[in-house]
C-alpha positions as CSV (number, residue, x, y, z in Angstrom):
1,M,120.8,109.9,107.6
2,A,117.9,107.6,106.8
3,Y,116.1,105.8,109.6
4,Q,114.6,102.4,109.4
5,L,112.1,100.2,111.1
6,V,112.7,96.5,110.5
7,V,109.9,94.1,111.5
8,L,110.7,90.4,111.8
9,Y,107.5,88.4,111.8
10,H,107.6,85.0,113.6
11,H,106.1,82.0,111.9
12,P,102.3,82.1,112.2
13,E,100.1,79.1,112.9
14,N,98.3,79.7,109.7
15,A,100.6,81.1,107.1
16,E,97.9,81.5,104.4
17,A,95.7,83.6,106.7
18,F,98.7,85.6,107.8
19,D,99.8,86.4,104.3
20,K,96.2,87.3,103.2
21,H,95.8,89.7,106.1
22,Y,99.3,91.2,105.6
23,D,98.9,91.7,101.9
24,E,95.3,92.9,101.9
25,T,95.1,94.9,105.1
26,H,98.3,95.5,107.0
27,A,100.6,96.5,104.1
28,P,98.1,99.1,102.8
29,L,97.9,100.5,106.3
30,A,101.6,100.8,106.7
31,A,102.1,102.2,103.2
32,R,100.0,105.2,104.3
33,L,102.5,106.2,107.0
34,P,103.4,109.9,106.5
35,G,107.0,110.4,105.5
36,L,107.5,106.8,104.4
37,R,110.2,106.8,101.7
38,A,110.6,103.1,101.0
39,Y,108.8,99.9,102.1
40,T,110.1,96.5,101.2
41,V,108.9,93.0,102.2
42,M,110.7,89.7,102.0
43,R,109.4,86.3,102.6
44,P,112.6,84.4,103.4
45,A,113.3,81.2,101.4
46,A,114.2,78.0,103.1
47,G,117.8,77.1,102.8
48,R,118.9,73.5,102.4
49,G,115.5,72.2,103.6
50,E,115.7,74.3,106.8
51,R,112.9,76.6,107.9
52,P,113.9,80.2,107.7
53,A,114.2,82.1,111.0
54,Y,111.3,84.4,110.2
55,H,108.1,84.1,108.1
56,L,108.3,87.7,106.7
57,V,110.7,90.7,107.0
58,A,109.5,94.2,106.4
59,V,111.8,97.2,106.1
60,L,110.3,100.7,106.3
61,T,112.6,103.7,105.6
62,F,112.1,107.3,106.6
63,D,114.2,110.4,106.0
64,D,115.3,110.6,109.7
65,Q,114.3,109.6,113.2
66,D,112.0,112.7,113.6
67,A,110.0,111.6,110.5
68,F,109.8,108.0,111.9
69,N,108.6,109.3,115.3
70,A,106.0,111.5,113.7
71,A,104.7,108.7,111.5
72,M,104.4,106.2,114.3
73,S,102.8,108.6,116.8
74,G,100.2,109.7,114.3
75,E,96.8,108.1,113.4
76,E,98.3,105.9,110.7
77,G,101.1,104.6,112.9
78,R,98.7,103.8,115.7
79,A,96.4,102.0,113.3
80,A,99.2,99.9,111.9
81,V,100.5,99.0,115.3
82,A,97.0,98.1,116.5
83,D,96.5,95.9,113.5
84,L,99.3,93.6,114.5
85,A,97.0,92.0,117.1
86,D,94.7,90.9,114.3
87,F,97.2,88.7,112.5
88,A,100.6,88.6,114.1
89,G,99.8,86.4,117.1
90,A,103.1,84.5,116.8
91,G,104.9,87.8,117.6
92,T,107.3,90.2,116.0
93,T,110.8,91.5,116.7
94,M,111.1,95.2,115.8
95,L,114.4,97.0,115.3
96,T,114.8,100.7,114.6
97,G,117.9,102.8,113.9
98,P,119.9,104.9,111.5
99,A,120.6,103.2,108.2
100,G,123.4,103.7,105.8
101,T,124.3,102.3,102.4
102,V,127.4,100.1,102.2
103,L,127.5,99.6,98.4
């Protein structure tokens, strides 16, 4: 069964600087994680004039938990986690677990 890391990025003070760093630095770092099978990013849209709960949502998919653990404990995983301090000062919420397809 696939295994996912979901990262919910809280709203930064400077959205433009956050987006620039994420797109130009962090995403390329994360994309190099060994065993990564899929990597999607969503910037939630405001609904009915309300601010979305998160600024950005990233979903990284691996074949299984062992592949995820290996990726995150390796050089690329450590670099991606360390990079969070450079742009995600507002914080993140991270969720991991097995993922299945409903439809």
